[in-house]
C-alpha positions in Angstrom: -18.3 -6.7 -75.4 -16.2 -2.6 -75.3 -12.8 -2.1 -74.7 -13.1 -0.5 -71.2 -14.9 -4.3 -70.1 -12.3 -6.3 -71.9 -9.2 -4.1 -70.4 -10.7 -4.5 -66.6 -11.7 -8.4 -66.9 -7.8 -8.8 -68.2 -6.3 -7.4 -65.6 -8.4 -8.4 -63.0 -7.7 -12.4 -63.9 -3.5 -10.6 -64.1 -3.5 -9.7 -60.6 -5.8 -12.8 -59.3 -2.9 -15.3 -61.3 -0.1 -14.5 -60.1 -0.6 -15.6 -56.8 -2.4 -19.0 -57.9 -2.4 -21.6 -56.8 -3.5 -19.7 -53.1 -5.1 -21.5 -49.6 -8.0 -19.3 -49.7 -9.0 -21.1 -45.7 -8.2 -23.7 -44.2 -10.1 -26.4 -46.6 -9.8 -24.2 -49.9 -7.6 -23.7 -52.3 -7.9 -21.4 -55.2 -6.6 -23.5 -58.6 -7.2 -21.0 -61.8 -8.8 -18.1 -63.0 -9.9 -18.9 -66.6 -12.6 -16.5 -69.3 -15.2 -18.4 -70.8 -17.1 -16.3 -72.8 -18.4 -13.4 -70.6 -17.8 -15.4 -68.2 -15.1 -15.6 -65.2 -13.6 -19.2 -63.7 -12.7 -19.8 -60.2 -11.7 -23.0 -60.2 -10.8 -24.0 -56.7 -11.0 -26.6 -54.5 -12.1 -28.3 -51.2 -8.7 -29.9 -50.4 -9.8 -31.4 -47.5 -12.7 -33.2 -47.5 -14.6 -36.0 -50.2 -17.8 -35.4 -51.9 -19.0 -38.5 -50.6 -18.4 -36.8 -47.1 -20.7 -34.4 -47.2 -24.3 -33.0 -48.0 -23.6 -31.1 -51.5 -26.9 -29.5 -51.7 -25.8 -28.0 -48.1 -22.5 -27.3 -49.9 -24.3 -25.5 -53.1 -26.3 -23.0 -50.9 -23.4 -22.0 -48.7 -20.9 -21.8 -51.6 -23.4 -19.7 -52.9 -23.8 -16.9 -50.5 -20.0 -17.2 -49.9 -19.5 -16.2 -53.6 -22.3 -13.7 -54.1 -20.4 -12.2 -50.8 -16.9 -12.3 -52.1 -17.8 -11.0 -56.0 -20.5 -8.3 -55.2 -18.0 -7.7 -51.7 -15.1 -7.3 -54.3 -15.6 -3.9 -56.1 -13.9 -4.6 -58.8 -16.1 -7.7 -59.5 -18.9 -6.1 -58.9 -18.3 -3.6 -62.1 -17.7 -6.3 -64.1 -20.8 -7.9 -62.6 -22.9 -5.1 -63.7 -21.2 -4.9 -67.5 -22.7 -8.1 -68.2 -19.6 -10.7 -67.0 -20.4 -14.0 -65.1 -18.6 -14.6 -62.4 -18.0 -18.5 -61.6 -17.1 -20.7 -59.0 -16.5 -24.0 -60.3 -15.8 -26.1 -56.9 -14.3 -29.8 -56.6 -13.1 -31.8 -53.5 -10.3 -33.1 -52.9 -10.2 -36.2 -55.8 -11.3 -33.5 -58.2 -15.3 -34.6 -58.2 -17.3 -31.8 -58.7 -19.0 -30.2 -55.9 -20.3 -27.1 -56.9 -20.6 -25.0 -59.9 -22.4 -21.7 -58.9 -22.9 -18.7 -61.4 -22.8 -15.1 -60.1 -24.7 -13.4 -63.2 -25.8 -9.6 -64.0 -28.1 -8.0 -61.6 -27.7 -9.9 -59.0 -25.3 -7.6 -56.7 -27.4 -4.4 -57.9 -30.7 -6.3 -56.5 -28.6 -6.7 -52.9 -28.1 -3.4 -52.6 -32.2 -1.9 -53.8 
């Protein structure tokens, strides 16, 4: 990965980490942001519900739609994706049980523009 990409990714992480944990809405808390290879991972928790109370397939579909809107709608994040990064939203329930892992990979944002 070239230097500009690394610098942009580090700025993105630094900007977000200073506010964590952070409530995104009444149900969702962003707990941490980390990097794994070329993936920028947002670890979030739906702190008001348990997986057993939900249709996990519907939750995963909704989280993918929201993730694409958020990642592609933010210029810095969209630029990271265009440069080859994957944005991953890893979501757990209030008990820490996995609800969904959604990857927004290179090409998705540019495909939406066309």
